[in-house]
C-alpha positions in Angstrom: 40.3 -20.7 -128.3 38.8 -17.9 -126.2 42.1 -16.6 -125.0 43.4 -15.9 -121.5 40.2 -14.0 -120.2 37.4 -16.3 -121.3 39.0 -19.7 -121.6 41.0 -21.8 -119.1 43.9 -19.3 -119.4 47.5 -20.1 -118.9 46.9 -21.2 -115.3 43.7 -23.1 -115.9 41.5 -21.0 -113.6 38.4 -20.9 -115.9 35.8 -18.2 -116.2 34.9 -18.1 -112.5 38.3 -17.0 -111.1 37.1 -13.4 -110.6 35.0 -14.5 -107.6 38.1 -15.6 -105.7 39.6 -12.0 -105.6 36.7 -10.3 -103.7 36.3 -13.3 -101.4 39.9 -13.3 -100.4 39.7 -9.5 -99.9 36.9 -10.0 -97.5 38.7 -12.7 -95.6 41.9 -10.6 -95.4 40.1 -7.5 -94.1 38.0 -9.6 -91.7 41.2 -11.1 -90.2 42.8 -7.6 -89.9 39.7 -6.3 -88.1 39.6 -9.3 -85.7 43.3 -8.9 -84.9 42.9 -5.2 -84.2 39.9 -5.8 -82.0 41.7 -8.5 -80.1 44.8 -6.3 -79.6 42.8 -3.4 -78.4 40.8 -5.5 -76.0 43.9 -7.0 -74.4 45.5 -3.6 -74.1 42.5 -2.1 -72.5 42.2 -5.0 -70.1 45.8 -4.6 -69.0 45.2 -0.9 -68.4 42.0 -1.5 -66.5 43.5 -4.0 -64.1 46.7 -2.0 -63.7 50.2 -3.2 -63.4 53.3 -2.6 -61.3 53.9 -1.8 -57.7 51.3 0.9 -57.4 48.4 -1.4 -58.1 49.9 -4.1 -55.9 50.1 -1.6 -53.1 46.5 -0.5 -53.6 45.4 -4.2 -53.4 47.4 -4.6 -50.2 45.9 -1.5 -48.6 42.4 -2.6 -49.6 43.0 -6.0 -48.0 44.3 -4.4 -44.8 41.3 -2.0 -44.7 38.9 -4.9 -45.1 40.6 -6.8 -42.3 41.7 -9.7 -44.4 45.3 -9.3 -43.2 46.9 -8.2 -39.9 49.1 -5.1 -39.4 52.2 -7.4 -39.2 51.3 -9.1 -42.5 50.6 -5.7 -44.1 54.0 -4.4 -43.0 55.9 -7.5 -44.2 54.1 -7.5 -47.6 54.7 -3.7 -48.0 58.4 -4.1 -47.4 58.5 -7.0 -49.9 56.8 -4.7 -52.5 59.2 -1.8 -51.8 62.2 -4.1 -52.3 61.0 -5.4 -55.6 
């Protein structure tokens, strides 16, 4: 009787369907922002901790300097890292 915009419409949504659009837009953009923040945090965490043989060698040198490992252990681990 009222037509598509004021009545049930062809899909039976009723007059309150217009609230769903803005709500879904907020949910969508919230999810996009959360994903972007999570991605950037994980990327920055990887960069801060370092990766690869250079950071492993730095850790090895630090342990040797602190006296946690002996010279023989240091040399054996250094050779292992250089082979990898």
